[in-house]
N, C-alpha and C positions, 0 to 999 in steps of 0.2 A: 504494500500500500504506500503510495507516495506521501511524503511529508506535507502537511498543510502550510508550512512556512515558505515564504517567498524570499529567495536569496538574490540579492543584487550585488553590484561591486562593493558598495560601502555600507550595506544594511541588510538586516534580516527582519522580516515582519510577518505578522499574522493579523490582518485586518478583515473582520467580517461584519457585515451589516445585515440587519433584518429590516426589509422594506415592506410596507403595505400601501397599496394605492388602489383607487376605484375608478370605474367609468363615470362619466359625467352624469350627475343626478342619481348616482348609485344604481343605474339601470342594470338589470340582470341579463346582460348580453354575452357574458363569457361562458357560453355553454356549447355543447356539441362540437362542430367543426371549428368554430371560432376559438374555443378553448384549446383544442388540439393544435391549431395553427399558431396561437399565441405561445404555447409551450415551445414549439419548434423555433419560432422567431427569437424567443429569449435565449434558448440554447445556442443558436447560431451566433447571435450578436455578442453574447458574453464570451464565447470561445474566440471569436474574431478579435475581441479587445483584450484577451488574455486573462479574463476573470473566471472564477470557478463557482458554479452553482452548488451550494451545499444542500439546499432543500428548496423546493418550489411547489406551491399549491395554488391552483386556480379555482376560485369559487365563482358562482354566477355573477356576483356583484363586487368582488375585490380579488386582489392578488397578494399572496405572501411569497416573498423571495428572500432567502438567506444566501448571501453572496460574499465570496472572498475577492478582495481587490488589492491592488498595490497602494503604497502610501502617496503616490503621485495623483491619485484620483479622489475627488471629494464626492460625498453623497449626492450633491446637486448635479455633478457631471454624470454620475451613474443614471440618475432618473432622467435627465435630459436625453441621454443617448438611448436608453431603453424605451421610454415612453414615446419619444419622437419617431423612432424607427418602427416600433410595433403599430403605432397609430396610422402611420402612412401606409404601410403594407396591408394591414387588416382592412382599412377603409377602401383600398383599391380592390381587394379580393372579395369583400363582402358588402355589396351595395346597400344592404339594410343599415349598415353602420354609418353610411353617408347622410342619413336623415338626422343624425345627432350633430349639434353644433361643433363638437369635438369629441373624440373618443374618451380621453382621460380628463379628470379634473386637474387643476394646476397643483393641488396639494398632494402630500404623501406623508407617511410616518416612517421614521428611521430610528434604529437603535443599534448600538455597537455590541459586539459579543466576541468572546475569545474562548480559550481553553480553560480559563480560571475565572473565579468570581471577583467582583470588586472587593469584597471582604478579604479574600486571599491576598490580593495586591496590597491593600492597605496594611495588612499584618506584615507582609514581607518588607515593605518600606519602613514600618515602625521598628522592626527588628534589626535594621541595618547598623545602627549605632552600637548595638550590643555584640556585634560580631568582631572577631579579632582580625 
């Protein structure tokens, strides 16, 4: 199994984001072939950009994406790339989506996550002065 850490010339990182976003007016349009195609598009785009999908769940009215990225990419850049690309392609391929003013809302929810909890990191930092 490959390591989840991203190794670059001068850094090693593990950045993971949990994103949730919704179609405009929380419409339940992410079903059937639309949901299948959205999954394909997200997998294609993240692979193209060198990001790794840890988990993905597409619900009829929202998307959950747990994604690993490198430290050069902000959550805003991730959402801009994924929502822009998927909206354009899905609206071209599924005419019923063209009746909506836009596919996605402008908002999203994001949280960071890694291999350890915040409490573990706080404890580790607090114990640094007690080490030899």
